[in-house]
KEMILO-424532 format. One record per residue (C-alpha): x, y, z; residue number from 1. Coordinates in Angstrom, 3 decimals. Example, Ala and Ser with C-alpha at 12.3 -4.5 7.8 and 13.67 -1.06 7.14 Angstrom:
BEGIN
+----------+----------+----------+-----+
:     east :    north :       up : seq :
+----------+----------+----------+-----+
:   12.300 :   -4.500 :    7.800 :   1 :
:   13.670 :   -1.060 :    7.140 :   2 :
+----------+----------+----------+-----+
This chain:
BEGIN
+----------+----------+----------+-----+
:     east :    north :       up : seq :
+----------+----------+----------+-----+
:    0.000 :    0.000 :    0.000 :   1 :
:    1.113 :    3.528 :   -0.607 :   2 :
:    2.386 :    5.672 :    2.255 :   3 :
:    0.303 :    8.505 :    3.690 :   4 :
:    1.607 :   12.037 :    4.100 :   5 :
:    1.114 :   14.289 :    7.111 :   6 :
:   -1.326 :   16.633 :    5.359 :   7 :
:   -3.661 :   13.791 :    4.316 :   8 :
:   -3.545 :   12.222 :    7.781 :   9 :
:   -4.178 :   15.517 :    9.576 :  10 :
:   -7.131 :   16.260 :    7.272 :  11 :
:   -8.649 :   12.846 :    7.964 :  12 :
:   -8.207 :   13.306 :   11.737 :  13 :
:   -9.739 :   16.810 :   11.605 :  14 :
:  -12.683 :   15.408 :    9.639 :  15 :
:  -13.375 :   13.069 :   12.561 :  16 :
:  -12.551 :    9.912 :   10.642 :  17 :
:  -12.090 :    6.811 :   12.779 :  18 :
:   -8.571 :    5.611 :   11.986 :  19 :
:   -6.435 :    2.672 :   13.075 :  20 :
:   -3.243 :    4.409 :   14.175 :  21 :
:   -0.338 :    2.270 :   15.338 :  22 :
:    2.435 :    4.232 :   17.065 :  23 :
:    5.612 :    2.115 :   17.147 :  24 :
:    7.732 :    4.468 :   19.260 :  25 :
:    8.837 :    3.509 :   22.761 :  26 :
:    6.298 :    4.130 :   25.538 :  27 :
:    8.126 :    7.154 :   26.966 :  28 :
:    8.094 :    8.832 :   23.542 :  29 :
:    4.387 :    8.048 :   23.124 :  30 :
:    3.498 :    9.503 :   26.510 :  31 :
:    5.541 :   12.645 :   25.819 :  32 :
:    3.625 :   13.444 :   22.589 :  33 :
:    1.123 :   11.473 :   20.517 :  34 :
:   -1.851 :   11.896 :   18.201 :  35 :
:   -3.707 :    8.902 :   19.603 :  36 :
:   -3.830 :    5.330 :   18.454 :  37 :
:   -2.349 :    2.150 :   19.854 :  38 :
:    1.191 :    2.243 :   21.194 :  39 :
:    3.190 :   -0.898 :   20.478 :  40 :
:    6.944 :   -0.271 :   20.328 :  41 :
:    8.701 :   -1.690 :   17.285 :  42 :
:   10.942 :   -3.684 :   19.643 :  43 :
:    7.895 :   -5.682 :   20.816 :  44 :
:    5.833 :   -5.766 :   17.615 :  45 :
:    6.923 :   -9.197 :   16.348 :  46 :
:    6.186 :  -10.880 :   19.683 :  47 :
:    2.876 :   -9.093 :   20.300 :  48 :
:    1.445 :   -8.789 :   16.793 :  49 :
:   -1.489 :  -11.080 :   17.639 :  50 :
:   -2.564 :   -8.659 :   20.388 :  51 :
:   -3.132 :   -5.785 :   17.962 :  52 :
:   -6.819 :   -6.479 :   17.477 :  53 :
:   -6.962 :   -5.262 :   13.880 :  54 :
:   -8.504 :   -7.251 :   11.059 :  55 :
:   -6.027 :   -8.178 :    8.340 :  56 :
:   -8.122 :   -6.146 :    5.874 :  57 :
:   -8.286 :   -2.955 :    8.008 :  58 :
:   -6.364 :    0.115 :    6.941 :  59 :
:   -3.609 :    0.598 :    9.522 :  60 :
:   -1.564 :    3.799 :    9.576 :  61 :
:    1.803 :    3.227 :   11.239 :  62 :
:    3.515 :    6.211 :   12.848 :  63 :
:    6.788 :    7.026 :   14.607 :  64 :
:    8.982 :   10.095 :   15.009 :  65 :
:   10.378 :   10.466 :   11.478 :  66 :
:    9.019 :    7.491 :    9.522 :  67 :
:   11.886 :    4.985 :    9.767 :  68 :
:   10.664 :    2.670 :   12.534 :  69 :
:    7.158 :    2.833 :   11.097 :  70 :
:    8.527 :    1.754 :    7.709 :  71 :
:   10.082 :   -1.309 :    9.365 :  72 :
:    6.801 :   -2.001 :   11.197 :  73 :
:    4.895 :   -1.700 :    7.915 :  74 :
:    7.084 :   -4.465 :    6.466 :  75 :
:    6.536 :   -6.681 :    9.545 :  76 :
:    2.747 :   -6.222 :    9.404 :  77 :
:    2.671 :   -6.949 :    5.673 :  78 :
:    4.710 :  -10.123 :    6.231 :  79 :
:    2.076 :  -11.186 :    8.792 :  80 :
:   -0.697 :  -10.844 :    6.215 :  81 :
:   -2.026 :   -7.345 :    6.891 :  82 :
:   -3.170 :   -5.986 :    3.542 :  83 :
:   -3.692 :   -2.226 :    3.975 :  84 :
:   -0.722 :   -0.962 :    5.969 :  85 :
:    0.393 :    2.631 :    5.357 :  86 :
:    3.486 :    4.376 :    6.656 :  87 :
:    3.257 :    8.025 :    7.724 :  88 :
:    6.039 :    9.655 :    5.704 :  89 :
:    8.014 :   12.135 :    7.768 :  90 :
:    6.425 :   10.794 :   10.943 :  91 :
:    5.169 :   12.931 :   13.780 :  92 :
:    7.845 :   15.539 :   13.027 :  93 :
:    5.980 :   16.275 :    9.770 :  94 :
:    2.668 :   16.538 :   11.666 :  95 :
:    4.213 :   18.994 :   14.164 :  96 :
:    5.633 :   21.137 :   11.323 :  97 :
:    2.162 :   21.409 :    9.769 :  98 :
:    0.655 :   22.528 :   13.071 :  99 :
:    3.153 :   25.405 :   13.514 : 100 :
+----------+----------+----------+-----+
């Protein structure tokens, strides 16, 4: 699936769309700043993937700080049979720049 950019994601959030956001940063990063969603650090994703609770056909938007860990997580999810996984390009840094 194609990545999603910060402008598209922010628009969808502002429109009140119900999204499956998966934040793969470490817990301390998530609790410092987040835009919602499920927090499952990349370091634990492989072992806990069955606890996600998403359907394999759901659109899942994976987010991290700059888009690198989320890209890795996107690959892991796809390898586990998830069909609509999208990486937030630029990560939360791109979201914060838009909000300035």
